[in-house]
N, C-alpha and C positions, 0 to 999 in steps of 0.2 A: 872358164866359166865358174862362177861361184856355186857350190853345192851347199844349200842352206837348210839346216835343220831348224824348224820352228816348233818348239814345245808349247804345250797348253793351247793347241790349235782350236779347241772348242770354246775357249773363252772369248771375251770381247775383242781384245787386241789380236789374238791369233786368227779369229774369224775375219777381221778387217784385213789382215795381211793376206789371207787366202783370196779375198775378193780383189785385192790390189795386184796379186801375183801375176795375173795375165798381162798387166801393163809393164812388166819387167821381163822381157823375153831373154835377156842375158843371164838371168838367175834361174837356177834349177832348185826348186823347193821340195823338201820332204817334211810333211806335216805329221806331228804325233800328238797324242794325248796320253793321260795316265793309263788308259786301257791298252794302248799299243806299246807304250814304253814306260817302265817304272823308273822315273828319274832319280829315285832314292837308291837305286841299285847300281853301284859303280861299275861292276863288271858288265851288266846288261847294257848300260849306256855306252861304255867303251866299245863293246862288241858291235853295237848298232852303228856307231859313228864310223868304225873301221869298215864294216861291210857295205856301208852306203857312201863311202868316200866323202864324208862331210868335211868342209873346210871353213864353215861359218855356223855358229850357233846363235839363234835368237831365243833366249829363254823367257817365254811368257808364262810358263807354268808357275802357279802360286796358289797357296791356300788363302783366299781373299775374304772368307767369311769372318769378318772382324770380331763379331760377338761370339761366334761359335768357337773361335780360337781360344777364348778364355777358358773353356771347359775341355778343349782338345789341344793342349799345348804341345804334346809329343808329335801328333800328326802335323800340326802347323809348322813345327820346327823341322821335321823331316823334309817337307817340301820347300819351305822358305829359306832354309839354312843348309841342311845336309846335301840336298840336291844341287844347290849352287856350288858347294865345295866340290862335288863330283865333277860338274861341268868345268869349273876353274882348273882342276888338276888335269883333266883330260885335254882341255884347251892348251895348257902349258906343255904337256907331254907331246902333243901332236902339232903344236904351233898353229892352232886354230883361232880365228877371231871369235870373240864372245861378247854378245850384247845381252845384258841382264837388266830386267825391269824391276825397279824398287818403288818406294812410296814416300809421300810426305809424312806418313805416320811414324817415321823414324825420329821426328822432332816432337818436342813437348807442347809446342804451340803457344808459348808465352813470350815469344820474341817481339811480336808486334811490329815487325818490319819484314819484307820478303826475305826468305831464307836463301843464302848463297851456299854453294857446295862445300865451303870450308867451315860452315857453322857446325858446332858440336851437336851430334844427335843425342836425344834423351827420350826414348820412347816411353809412352805411358800405358801401352797395351801389349798383350802377348803377341798379337799380330805385328805390331811395330817392332817389338824386340826380336822376333824371329826373322823379320826382313833385314833388320840391322845386322844380326848375326850372319846372315847370308852375305851381306856387303863386306863385312869384316873378314870372313873366310876367303872371299874372292880377292880382296886386297892383300891378304897374307900370302896366299899362293902366288898371286901376281902374274897371271898369264899376260904376255904382251899383246898389243892390238885388241885390248878388251876395255869395255866401258860399262858403267852403271848409269841408267837413266831413271831418276826419281820422277814420278808423276803424281797427279792428284785427281780425285773426284771423277774417275773415268766412267764414261757412258758411251753407248752406241746403239745402233738399231738391232744389235745382237745381244742375246743373253739377258740377264736380270740386272737392272741398274735403277738409279734414282728416277730417271726420266720415265721408264716403263712403269715404275711404282706409282708415280704421280698420275699418269694417264689411267692406270687401272683404278686407283682410288676415286678419280673423278667420274668414273662410270656409275658408282653407287652412292656417292656422297655429294652433298651441297656445300660442305664446309670441311676444311682440314686445318691442322695446326702443324707448322714447320719451324724448326729451330732457326733462330736469326742471329745467334751470337757465336756461331762457328764460321770463320772466314777463310776462304781459299779461292781457287779458280777451277771451274769444270774443265775437263779434258775430253774432247771428242776422240775416241780411239782411232778413228779413221785418219785424223791429223797426225797422231803419234805414229801410226803404222807407216804413213807416207814419209814422215821425217826419218824413221829408222832406215827404210830402204834407200832413201836419198843419200844419207850420210855414210852408209855402209862402205862404199869404195874409198872414202876419205879417211877412214879410221887408221891411224898410224901412230901408235904410242908405245913406249917401252914399259910404262907402269900403268896400272888400272886407273882410268880417269872417271870422275863422277860428273854428271850433268843433270840439270833440272829442266823438265819440259812440261808445260801445260799450255792451254790457250791463254791469251792475254786478258787482262782485266781482273777485277775483284768482285767477289760475290759472297753472300751468305747462302745457306741452303734455302732460306726463305726467298731471297732474290732469284735463285735458280728456279724454284717452283713457280713463282709469279711469271717469270719469263716463259716457261713451258706453256702455261695456260694462255698467256697473251698471244704467243705465236700460233697456237692451235685454235684460238677464239673460243676457248672453253670457259663458261661462266661458272665460277666456284669461288667461295669465300676462303681466303688463305689467311690464317691467323699467325702472327709472329709470336713465338714462345722462346723461353730461355732453355738452355740445355738441362738445367736442374728440374725443369718440368717434364722432361722426356728422358728419364734415366735408362741407360743401357748397360749391359754387362761390361763392355769395354769402354775405357775413357777415350774420347776423341780430342785431338788438338784444337784449341780455340782459334788459333791463327796459324795456318800452314800454307800461306801464300809462298810460291816458289819464284825466285828470281831466275829468269830465263836468259839473261844477257850472255852467259858463257857459251851456251850451245848455239844461240842465234848468231853470235859474232864469229865463232870458230868455223861454223859450217854454212854461214850465210843463209840462215833460215828466216823466212817470213811467216810468223805465226799469226793466225786469225784471232780476233777478239772472241771471247767465249759466246757472246750473244749471236754473232754472225755464224759461227760454226754450229751452234745449236739449231739455228734456223735451217741450215743445210741438212742437218741430221733429221729434223722433224719431217721434212719433205719425204725422206726415205722411209721413215717409220710409218707415215700415213699411206 
């Protein structure tokens, strides 16, 4: 039986894995967060994995406050980079499977075609840089049976996310403005969680492999917002604006659509279109 450590269990992806865990009786899960386990402390992590007989790590722990990372680069790096190096070294030493979650923000967003795994990263934010540093540390240490999954625009019924923000704003406003010149694909965390648990037994590689995963289709944040209100029958005026009209501390990639062909073909995955998956999620949120 797989004894699986899931870090960052209070986040969106971790919460979805918790909910799904009951449908995987052959897996034995151990869920932690930063309060229970300091992932930046190598000796603490090693001792925890040893005492709990862990043989699979799913690392969902991350500093995901993109704008806050600009003013807290050390903290962002400790969680997004140094903690990943800890897990990679321990996974290598103990021959443990490691699945690490990364982001489309490792790219600069000027490609204007869906990014494949071999495209050269060039992050434009502290968050993106620290996530890339985590990827590179993992590749350098190179534990076998380990993969990196880059994803984008994650939302779910749990935690704070774009969907929740739009619904909250609609409670007090008749009109909102949303950026229309940033392009990507939303990802329902429930779909990503299910994909991870499905492919887990099939992971068998000697060097760290990178995969891209999101829901299918293309959207701007404006498209995403409009779809949220259409599905929920909320009447609100949504204005399309350019990024320059909504400045933020961190730079966002203008185009960060991920090509999912590699993971879909290798593991025989059927991904949902983002609108269909959003509709499913909205039923649960309501």
